[in-house]
HTML snippet that shows the backbone in 3Dmol.js (N, CA, C, O; Angstrom):
<script src="https://3Dmol.org/build/3Dmol-min.js"></script>
<div id="view" style="width:600px;height:400px;position:relative"></div>
<script>
const pdb = `
ATOM      1  N   MET A   1       3.933   0.482 -19.433  1.00  0.00           N
ATOM      2  CA  MET A   1       2.875   0.670 -18.465  1.00  0.00           C
ATOM      3  C   MET A   1       3.385   0.224 -17.100  1.00  0.00           C
ATOM      4  O   MET A   1       4.060  -0.799 -16.985  1.00  0.00           O
ATOM      5  N   ASN A   2       3.065   0.980 -16.088  1.00  0.00           N
ATOM      6  CA  ASN A   2       3.449   0.699 -14.707  1.00  0.00           C
ATOM      7  C   ASN A   2       2.198   0.564 -13.846  1.00  0.00           C
ATOM      8  O   ASN A   2       1.098   0.911 -14.277  1.00  0.00           O
ATOM      9  N   GLY A   3       2.371   0.069 -12.651  1.00  0.00           N
ATOM     10  CA  GLY A   3       1.240  -0.072 -11.740  1.00  0.00           C
ATOM     11  C   GLY A   3       1.648   0.153 -10.298  1.00  0.00           C
ATOM     12  O   GLY A   3       2.828   0.113  -9.950  1.00  0.00           O
ATOM     13  N   VAL A   4       0.650   0.389  -9.472  1.00  0.00           N
ATOM     14  CA  VAL A   4       0.844   0.566  -8.036  1.00  0.00           C
ATOM     15  C   VAL A   4       0.015  -0.502  -7.328  1.00  0.00           C
ATOM     16  O   VAL A   4      -1.170  -0.673  -7.612  1.00  0.00           O
ATOM     17  N   SER A   5       0.656  -1.216  -6.404  1.00  0.00           N
ATOM     18  CA  SER A   5      -0.019  -2.255  -5.635  1.00  0.00           C
ATOM     19  C   SER A   5      -0.139  -1.792  -4.181  1.00  0.00           C
ATOM     20  O   SER A   5       0.822  -1.892  -3.418  1.00  0.00           O
ATOM     21  N   PRO A   6      -1.308  -1.287  -3.797  1.00  0.00           N
ATOM     22  CA  PRO A   6      -1.456  -0.758  -2.439  1.00  0.00           C
ATOM     23  C   PRO A   6      -1.561  -1.847  -1.383  1.00  0.00           C
ATOM     24  O   PRO A   6      -2.075  -2.937  -1.636  1.00  0.00           O
ATOM     25  N   GLY A   7      -1.063  -1.528  -0.199  1.00  0.00           N
ATOM     26  CA  GLY A   7      -1.190  -2.425   0.947  1.00  0.00           C
ATOM     27  C   GLY A   7      -2.399  -2.048   1.774  1.00  0.00           C
ATOM     28  O   GLY A   7      -3.474  -1.806   1.226  1.00  0.00           O
ATOM     29  N   SER A   8      -2.240  -1.994   3.076  1.00  0.00           N
ATOM     30  CA  SER A   8      -3.330  -1.667   4.004  1.00  0.00           C
ATOM     31  C   SER A   8      -3.586  -0.166   3.972  1.00  0.00           C
ATOM     32  O   SER A   8      -3.009   0.595   4.748  1.00  0.00           O
ATOM     33  N   ILE A   9      -4.452   0.239   3.070  1.00  0.00           N
ATOM     34  CA  ILE A   9      -4.736   1.656   2.877  1.00  0.00           C
ATOM     35  C   ILE A   9      -6.152   1.978   3.349  1.00  0.00           C
ATOM     36  O   ILE A   9      -6.346   2.817   4.229  1.00  0.00           O
ATOM     37  N   ILE A  10      -7.123   1.314   2.766  1.00  0.00           N
ATOM     38  CA  ILE A  10      -8.528   1.528   3.129  1.00  0.00           C
ATOM     39  C   ILE A  10      -9.091   0.185   3.571  1.00  0.00           C
ATOM     40  O   ILE A  10      -8.990  -0.803   2.845  1.00  0.00           O
ATOM     41  N   TRP A  11      -9.679   0.147   4.750  1.00  0.00           N
ATOM     42  CA  TRP A  11     -10.221  -1.098   5.293  1.00  0.00           C
ATOM     43  C   TRP A  11     -11.583  -1.392   4.689  1.00  0.00           C
ATOM     44  O   TRP A  11     -12.335  -0.464   4.392  1.00  0.00           O
ATOM     45  N   PRO A  12     -11.915  -2.663   4.501  1.00  0.00           N
ATOM     46  CA  PRO A  12     -13.242  -3.021   3.982  1.00  0.00           C
ATOM     47  C   PRO A  12     -14.345  -2.583   4.941  1.00  0.00           C
ATOM     48  O   PRO A  12     -14.150  -2.492   6.153  1.00  0.00           O
ATOM     49  N   GLU A  13     -15.490  -2.322   4.363  1.00  0.00           N
ATOM     50  CA  GLU A  13     -16.651  -1.897   5.163  1.00  0.00           C
ATOM     51  C   GLU A  13     -17.796  -2.881   4.983  1.00  0.00           C
ATOM     52  O   GLU A  13     -17.697  -3.828   4.203  1.00  0.00           O
ATOM     53  N   GLY A  14     -18.872  -2.651   5.703  1.00  0.00           N
ATOM     54  CA  GLY A  14     -20.063  -3.477   5.576  1.00  0.00           C
ATOM     55  C   GLY A  14     -19.834  -4.886   6.087  1.00  0.00           C
ATOM     56  O   GLY A  14     -19.198  -5.081   7.122  1.00  0.00           O
ATOM     57  N   GLU A  15     -20.352  -5.866   5.364  1.00  0.00           N
ATOM     58  CA  GLU A  15     -20.257  -7.257   5.826  1.00  0.00           C
ATOM     59  C   GLU A  15     -18.825  -7.786   5.800  1.00  0.00           C
ATOM     60  O   GLU A  15     -18.534  -8.803   6.429  1.00  0.00           O
ATOM     61  N   ASN A  16     -17.936  -7.117   5.089  1.00  0.00           N
ATOM     62  CA  ASN A  16     -16.530  -7.529   5.036  1.00  0.00           C
ATOM     63  C   ASN A  16     -15.643  -6.754   6.005  1.00  0.00           C
ATOM     64  O   ASN A  16     -14.423  -6.912   5.989  1.00  0.00           O
ATOM     65  N   ALA A  17     -16.240  -5.929   6.836  1.00  0.00           N
ATOM     66  CA  ALA A  17     -15.476  -5.085   7.762  1.00  0.00           C
ATOM     67  C   ALA A  17     -14.660  -5.938   8.734  1.00  0.00           C
ATOM     68  O   ALA A  17     -15.068  -7.029   9.131  1.00  0.00           O
ATOM     69  N   LEU A  18     -13.506  -5.409   9.099  1.00  0.00           N
ATOM     70  CA  LEU A  18     -12.634  -6.076  10.059  1.00  0.00           C
ATOM     71  C   LEU A  18     -12.758  -5.397  11.421  1.00  0.00           C
ATOM     72  O   LEU A  18     -12.919  -4.180  11.502  1.00  0.00           O
ATOM     73  N   ASP A  19     -12.682  -6.187  12.483  1.00  0.00           N
ATOM     74  CA  ASP A  19     -12.697  -5.577  13.812  1.00  0.00           C
ATOM     75  C   ASP A  19     -11.317  -4.986  14.106  1.00  0.00           C
ATOM     76  O   ASP A  19     -10.354  -5.252  13.387  1.00  0.00           O
ATOM     77  N   ASP A  20     -11.230  -4.189  15.160  1.00  0.00           N
ATOM     78  CA  ASP A  20      -9.983  -3.499  15.489  1.00  0.00           C
ATOM     79  C   ASP A  20      -8.835  -4.463  15.792  1.00  0.00           C
ATOM     80  O   ASP A  20      -7.679  -4.161  15.494  1.00  0.00           O
ATOM     81  N   VAL A  21      -9.142  -5.609  16.377  1.00  0.00           N
ATOM     82  CA  VAL A  21      -8.105  -6.591  16.689  1.00  0.00           C
ATOM     83  C   VAL A  21      -7.482  -7.127  15.401  1.00  0.00           C
ATOM     84  O   VAL A  21      -6.260  -7.231  15.298  1.00  0.00           O
ATOM     85  N   ARG A  22      -8.312  -7.462  14.430  1.00  0.00           N
ATOM     86  CA  ARG A  22      -7.810  -7.982  13.146  1.00  0.00           C
ATOM     87  C   ARG A  22      -6.997  -6.916  12.416  1.00  0.00           C
ATOM     88  O   ARG A  22      -5.948  -7.219  11.848  1.00  0.00           O
ATOM     89  N   LYS A  23      -7.472  -5.672  12.429  1.00  0.00           N
ATOM     90  CA  LYS A  23      -6.726  -4.577  11.801  1.00  0.00           C
ATOM     91  C   LYS A  23      -5.349  -4.438  12.439  1.00  0.00           C
ATOM     92  O   LYS A  23      -4.350  -4.281  11.737  1.00  0.00           O
ATOM     93  N   GLN A  24      -5.294  -4.497  13.766  1.00  0.00           N
ATOM     94  CA  GLN A  24      -4.019  -4.360  14.471  1.00  0.00           C
ATOM     95  C   GLN A  24      -3.069  -5.501  14.122  1.00  0.00           C
ATOM     96  O   GLN A  24      -1.867  -5.283  13.973  1.00  0.00           O
ATOM     97  N   LYS A  25      -3.601  -6.715  13.992  1.00  0.00           N
ATOM     98  CA  LYS A  25      -2.762  -7.850  13.616  1.00  0.00           C
ATOM     99  C   LYS A  25      -2.160  -7.654  12.226  1.00  0.00           C
ATOM    100  O   LYS A  25      -1.010  -8.020  11.988  1.00  0.00           O
ATOM    101  N   ILE A  26      -2.927  -7.084  11.323  1.00  0.00           N
ATOM    102  CA  ILE A  26      -2.414  -6.804   9.978  1.00  0.00           C
ATOM    103  C   ILE A  26      -1.338  -5.730  10.047  1.00  0.00           C
ATOM    104  O   ILE A  26      -0.280  -5.876   9.435  1.00  0.00           O
ATOM    105  N   VAL A  27      -1.593  -4.653  10.784  1.00  0.00           N
ATOM    106  CA  VAL A  27      -0.620  -3.559  10.904  1.00  0.00           C
ATOM    107  C   VAL A  27       0.681  -4.074  11.529  1.00  0.00           C
ATOM    108  O   VAL A  27       1.759  -3.593  11.178  1.00  0.00           O
ATOM    109  N   GLU A  28       0.602  -5.020  12.428  1.00  0.00           N
ATOM    110  CA  GLU A  28       1.809  -5.578  13.050  1.00  0.00           C
ATOM    111  C   GLU A  28       2.695  -6.316  12.054  1.00  0.00           C
ATOM    112  O   GLU A  28       3.878  -6.527  12.321  1.00  0.00           O
ATOM    113  N   THR A  29       2.140  -6.713  10.911  1.00  0.00           N
ATOM    114  CA  THR A  29       2.937  -7.372   9.877  1.00  0.00           C
ATOM    115  C   THR A  29       3.581  -6.380   8.916  1.00  0.00           C
ATOM    116  O   THR A  29       4.320  -6.773   8.014  1.00  0.00           O
ATOM    117  N   VAL A  30       3.304  -5.109   9.109  1.00  0.00           N
ATOM    118  CA  VAL A  30       3.842  -4.050   8.246  1.00  0.00           C
ATOM    119  C   VAL A  30       5.129  -3.518   8.872  1.00  0.00           C
ATOM    120  O   VAL A  30       5.149  -3.149  10.046  1.00  0.00           O
ATOM    121  N   THR A  31       6.195  -3.480   8.089  1.00  0.00           N
ATOM    122  CA  THR A  31       7.495  -3.033   8.595  1.00  0.00           C
ATOM    123  C   THR A  31       7.411  -1.653   9.233  1.00  0.00           C
ATOM    124  O   THR A  31       8.018  -1.421  10.279  1.00  0.00           O
ATOM    125  N   LEU A  32       6.670  -0.735   8.622  1.00  0.00           N
ATOM    126  CA  LEU A  32       6.562   0.625   9.166  1.00  0.00           C
ATOM    127  C   LEU A  32       5.571   0.734  10.322  1.00  0.00           C
ATOM    128  O   LEU A  32       5.432   1.802  10.918  1.00  0.00           O
ATOM    129  N   GLN A  33       4.878  -0.366  10.645  1.00  0.00           N
ATOM    130  CA  GLN A  33       3.971  -0.439  11.803  1.00  0.00           C
ATOM    131  C   GLN A  33       2.845   0.584  11.769  1.00  0.00           C
ATOM    132  O   GLN A  33       2.450   1.122  12.804  1.00  0.00           O
ATOM    133  N   ARG A  34       2.330   0.849  10.566  1.00  0.00           N
ATOM    134  CA  ARG A  34       1.175   1.741  10.436  1.00  0.00           C
ATOM    135  C   ARG A  34       0.446   1.439   9.138  1.00  0.00           C
ATOM    136  O   ARG A  34       1.003   0.828   8.226  1.00  0.00           O
ATOM    137  N   SER A  35      -0.789   1.870   9.066  1.00  0.00           N
ATOM    138  CA  SER A  35      -1.534   1.790   7.818  1.00  0.00           C
ATOM    139  C   SER A  35      -1.063   2.912   6.912  1.00  0.00           C
ATOM    140  O   SER A  35      -0.558   3.935   7.375  1.00  0.00           O
ATOM    141  N   GLY A  36      -1.234   2.709   5.641  1.00  0.00           N
ATOM    142  CA  GLY A  36      -0.937   3.774   4.691  1.00  0.00           C
ATOM    143  C   GLY A  36      -2.164   4.639   4.488  1.00  0.00           C
ATOM    144  O   GLY A  36      -3.220   4.404   5.077  1.00  0.00           O
ATOM    145  N   GLY A  37      -2.006   5.626   3.657  1.00  0.00           N
ATOM    146  CA  GLY A  37      -3.112   6.509   3.343  1.00  0.00           C
ATOM    147  C   GLY A  37      -3.183   6.775   1.848  1.00  0.00           C
ATOM    148  O   GLY A  37      -2.288   6.398   1.092  1.00  0.00           O
ATOM    149  N   VAL A  38      -4.242   7.419   1.442  1.00  0.00           N
ATOM    150  CA  VAL A  38      -4.409   7.719   0.023  1.00  0.00           C
ATOM    151  C   VAL A  38      -3.282   8.608  -0.486  1.00  0.00           C
ATOM    152  O   VAL A  38      -2.936   8.544  -1.665  1.00  0.00           O
ATOM    153  N   ASP A  39      -2.709   9.430   0.373  1.00  0.00           N
ATOM    154  CA  ASP A  39      -1.575  10.266  -0.035  1.00  0.00           C
ATOM    155  C   ASP A  39      -0.366   9.410  -0.413  1.00  0.00           C
ATOM    156  O   ASP A  39       0.384   9.777  -1.317  1.00  0.00           O
ATOM    157  N   ASP A  40      -0.163   8.286   0.257  1.00  0.00           N
ATOM    158  CA  ASP A  40       0.943   7.395  -0.074  1.00  0.00           C
ATOM    159  C   ASP A  40       0.787   6.835  -1.500  1.00  0.00           C
ATOM    160  O   ASP A  40       1.763   6.723  -2.242  1.00  0.00           O
ATOM    161  N   ILE A  41      -0.433   6.493  -1.862  1.00  0.00           N
ATOM    162  CA  ILE A  41      -0.702   5.993  -3.211  1.00  0.00           C
ATOM    163  C   ILE A  41      -0.520   7.116  -4.225  1.00  0.00           C
ATOM    164  O   ILE A  41       0.085   6.917  -5.279  1.00  0.00           O
ATOM    165  N   ALA A  42      -1.042   8.287  -3.906  1.00  0.00           N
ATOM    166  CA  ALA A  42      -0.920   9.431  -4.816  1.00  0.00           C
ATOM    167  C   ALA A  42       0.545   9.779  -5.080  1.00  0.00           C
ATOM    168  O   ALA A  42       0.907  10.104  -6.211  1.00  0.00           O
ATOM    169  N   LYS A  43       1.378   9.715  -4.063  1.00  0.00           N
ATOM    170  CA  LYS A  43       2.810  10.015  -4.242  1.00  0.00           C
ATOM    171  C   LYS A  43       3.484   8.984  -5.134  1.00  0.00           C
ATOM    172  O   LYS A  43       4.362   9.335  -5.923  1.00  0.00           O
ATOM    173  N   ALA A  44       3.089   7.716  -5.025  1.00  0.00           N
ATOM    174  CA  ALA A  44       3.659   6.678  -5.882  1.00  0.00           C
ATOM    175  C   ALA A  44       3.269   6.897  -7.336  1.00  0.00           C
ATOM    176  O   ALA A  44       4.098   6.769  -8.237  1.00  0.00           O
ATOM    177  N   VAL A  45       2.011   7.225  -7.556  1.00  0.00           N
ATOM    178  CA  VAL A  45       1.544   7.510  -8.918  1.00  0.00           C
ATOM    179  C   VAL A  45       2.262   8.732  -9.467  1.00  0.00           C
ATOM    180  O   VAL A  45       2.686   8.742 -10.622  1.00  0.00           O
ATOM    181  N   LEU A  46       2.397   9.758  -8.640  1.00  0.00           N
ATOM    182  CA  LEU A  46       3.095  10.971  -9.064  1.00  0.00           C
ATOM    183  C   LEU A  46       4.546  10.668  -9.440  1.00  0.00           C
ATOM    184  O   LEU A  46       5.064  11.242 -10.398  1.00  0.00           O
ATOM    185  N   PHE A  47       5.201   9.784  -8.706  1.00  0.00           N
ATOM    186  CA  PHE A  47       6.557   9.377  -9.056  1.00  0.00           C
ATOM    187  C   PHE A  47       6.592   8.828 -10.479  1.00  0.00           C
ATOM    188  O   PHE A  47       7.435   9.230 -11.281  1.00  0.00           O
ATOM    189  N   PHE A  48       5.679   7.913 -10.792  1.00  0.00           N
ATOM    190  CA  PHE A  48       5.655   7.345 -12.139  1.00  0.00           C
ATOM    191  C   PHE A  48       5.387   8.417 -13.197  1.00  0.00           C
ATOM    192  O   PHE A  48       6.009   8.412 -14.259  1.00  0.00           O
ATOM    193  N   VAL A  49       4.476   9.321 -12.910  1.00  0.00           N
ATOM    194  CA  VAL A  49       4.097  10.343 -13.887  1.00  0.00           C
ATOM    195  C   VAL A  49       5.182  11.393 -14.072  1.00  0.00           C
ATOM    196  O   VAL A  49       5.482  11.792 -15.197  1.00  0.00           O
ATOM    197  N   ARG A  50       5.771  11.840 -12.967  1.00  0.00           N
ATOM    198  CA  ARG A  50       6.685  12.984 -13.019  1.00  0.00           C
ATOM    199  C   ARG A  50       8.156  12.599 -13.142  1.00  0.00           C
ATOM    200  O   ARG A  50       8.904  13.260 -13.862  1.00  0.00           O
ATOM    201  N   ASP A  51       8.577  11.553 -12.461  1.00  0.00           N
ATOM    202  CA  ASP A  51      10.008  11.292 -12.318  1.00  0.00           C
ATOM    203  C   ASP A  51      10.521  10.013 -12.975  1.00  0.00           C
ATOM    204  O   ASP A  51      11.735   9.819 -13.047  1.00  0.00           O
ATOM    205  N   ALA A  52       9.662   9.156 -13.445  1.00  0.00           N
ATOM    206  CA  ALA A  52      10.104   7.838 -13.902  1.00  0.00           C
ATOM    207  C   ALA A  52      10.005   7.698 -15.421  1.00  0.00           C
ATOM    208  O   ALA A  52       9.377   6.768 -15.926  1.00  0.00           O
ATOM    209  N   GLU A  53      10.621   8.614 -16.130  1.00  0.00           N
ATOM    210  CA  GLU A  53      10.541   8.620 -17.589  1.00  0.00           C
ATOM    211  C   GLU A  53      11.061   7.337 -18.225  1.00  0.00           C
ATOM    212  O   GLU A  53      10.573   6.938 -19.282  1.00  0.00           O
ATOM    213  N   TYR A  54      12.033   6.686 -17.609  1.00  0.00           N
ATOM    214  CA  TYR A  54      12.662   5.522 -18.211  1.00  0.00           C
ATOM    215  C   TYR A  54      12.294   4.233 -17.471  1.00  0.00           C
ATOM    216  O   TYR A  54      12.982   3.220 -17.601  1.00  0.00           O
ATOM    217  N   VAL A  55      11.232   4.273 -16.712  1.00  0.00           N
ATOM    218  CA  VAL A  55      10.756   3.091 -15.982  1.00  0.00           C
ATOM    219  C   VAL A  55       9.504   2.585 -16.679  1.00  0.00           C
ATOM    220  O   VAL A  55       8.576   3.354 -16.930  1.00  0.00           O
ATOM    221  N   THR A  56       9.475   1.310 -16.989  1.00  0.00           N
ATOM    222  CA  THR A  56       8.295   0.729 -17.620  1.00  0.00           C
ATOM    223  C   THR A  56       8.132  -0.727 -17.194  1.00  0.00           C
ATOM    224  O   THR A  56       9.110  -1.416 -16.903  1.00  0.00           O
ATOM    225  N   GLY A  57       6.909  -1.172 -17.162  1.00  0.00           N
ATOM    226  CA  GLY A  57       6.627  -2.560 -16.820  1.00  0.00           C
ATOM    227  C   GLY A  57       6.840  -2.899 -15.358  1.00  0.00           C
ATOM    228  O   GLY A  57       7.088  -4.058 -15.026  1.00  0.00           O
ATOM    229  N   GLN A  58       6.748  -1.920 -14.484  1.00  0.00           N
ATOM    230  CA  GLN A  58       7.003  -2.149 -13.060  1.00  0.00           C
ATOM    231  C   GLN A  58       5.725  -2.018 -12.242  1.00  0.00           C
ATOM    232  O   GLN A  58       4.828  -1.244 -12.578  1.00  0.00           O
ATOM    233  N   VAL A  59       5.662  -2.783 -11.171  1.00  0.00           N
ATOM    234  CA  VAL A  59       4.587  -2.650 -10.188  1.00  0.00           C
ATOM    235  C   VAL A  59       5.247  -2.260  -8.883  1.00  0.00           C
ATOM    236  O   VAL A  59       6.093  -2.985  -8.362  1.00  0.00           O
ATOM    237  N   LEU A  60       4.858  -1.116  -8.360  1.00  0.00           N
ATOM    238  CA  LEU A  60       5.435  -0.583  -7.130  1.00  0.00           C
ATOM    239  C   LEU A  60       4.547  -0.958  -5.951  1.00  0.00           C
ATOM    240  O   LEU A  60       3.393  -0.536  -5.882  1.00  0.00           O
ATOM    241  N   ASN A  61       5.082  -1.753  -5.021  1.00  0.00           N
ATOM    242  CA  ASN A  61       4.346  -2.108  -3.809  1.00  0.00           C
ATOM    243  C   ASN A  61       4.372  -0.914  -2.860  1.00  0.00           C
ATOM    244  O   ASN A  61       5.439  -0.473  -2.435  1.00  0.00           O
ATOM    245  N   VAL A  62       3.212  -0.405  -2.538  1.00  0.00           N
ATOM    246  CA  VAL A  62       3.086   0.698  -1.581  1.00  0.00           C
ATOM    247  C   VAL A  62       2.371   0.097  -0.377  1.00  0.00           C
ATOM    248  O   VAL A  62       1.168   0.273  -0.185  1.00  0.00           O
ATOM    249  N   ASP A  63       3.157  -0.620   0.429  1.00  0.00           N
ATOM    250  CA  ASP A  63       2.570  -1.426   1.502  1.00  0.00           C
ATOM    251  C   ASP A  63       3.308  -1.299   2.827  1.00  0.00           C
ATOM    252  O   ASP A  63       3.117  -2.116   3.727  1.00  0.00           O
ATOM    253  N   GLY A  64       4.150  -0.280   2.948  1.00  0.00           N
ATOM    254  CA  GLY A  64       4.863  -0.066   4.196  1.00  0.00           C
ATOM    255  C   GLY A  64       5.849  -1.164   4.545  1.00  0.00           C
ATOM    256  O   GLY A  64       6.293  -1.259   5.689  1.00  0.00           O
ATOM    257  N   GLY A  65       6.192  -1.990   3.579  1.00  0.00           N
ATOM    258  CA  GLY A  65       7.132  -3.079   3.806  1.00  0.00           C
ATOM    259  C   GLY A  65       6.481  -4.400   4.146  1.00  0.00           C
ATOM    260  O   GLY A  65       7.175  -5.347   4.515  1.00  0.00           O
ATOM    261  N   ARG A  66       5.173  -4.492   4.033  1.00  0.00           N
ATOM    262  CA  ARG A  66       4.487  -5.734   4.394  1.00  0.00           C
ATOM    263  C   ARG A  66       4.971  -6.919   3.559  1.00  0.00           C
ATOM    264  O   ARG A  66       5.089  -8.029   4.078  1.00  0.00           O
ATOM    265  N   THR A  67       5.253  -6.700   2.279  1.00  0.00           N
ATOM    266  CA  THR A  67       5.695  -7.814   1.442  1.00  0.00           C
ATOM    267  C   THR A  67       7.088  -8.299   1.826  1.00  0.00           C
ATOM    268  O   THR A  67       7.492  -9.377   1.390  1.00  0.00           O
ATOM    269  N   LEU A  68       7.825  -7.550   2.616  1.00  0.00           N
ATOM    270  CA  LEU A  68       9.126  -8.008   3.082  1.00  0.00           C
ATOM    271  C   LEU A  68       9.005  -9.229   3.987  1.00  0.00           C
ATOM    272  O   LEU A  68       9.922 -10.047   4.065  1.00  0.00           O
ATOM    273  N   SER A  69       7.876  -9.347   4.665  1.00  0.00           N
ATOM    274  CA  SER A  69       7.699 -10.460   5.605  1.00  0.00           C
ATOM    275  C   SER A  69       7.178 -11.720   4.936  1.00  0.00           C
ATOM    276  O   SER A  69       7.025 -12.748   5.597  1.00  0.00           O
ATOM    277  N   ASN A  70       6.906 -11.664   3.655  1.00  0.00           N
ATOM    278  CA  ASN A  70       6.392 -12.850   2.940  1.00  0.00           C
ATOM    279  C   ASN A  70       7.506 -13.721   2.449  1.00  0.00           C
ATOM    280  O   ASN A  70       7.254 -14.754   1.830  1.00  0.00           O
TER     281      ASN A  70
END
`;
const viewer = $3Dmol.createViewer("view");
viewer.addModel(pdb, "pdb");
viewer.setStyle({}, {cartoon: {color: "spectrum"}});
viewer.zoomTo();
viewer.render();
</script>
């Protein structure tokens, strides 16, 4: 079994919503300097389904490189 760990893809809404300044500060910590999108997650899942026949037990960070700064 494999998994996908998304980064800054969809921002919280309602009472947990972030203002634009906070969002920008988060994006500045991302190596690619942008938010991801649902297509980025879909491509990662597709990789596991279509191309990763011999990969198991992995979690793929789809976060634009944000975990590199940790």
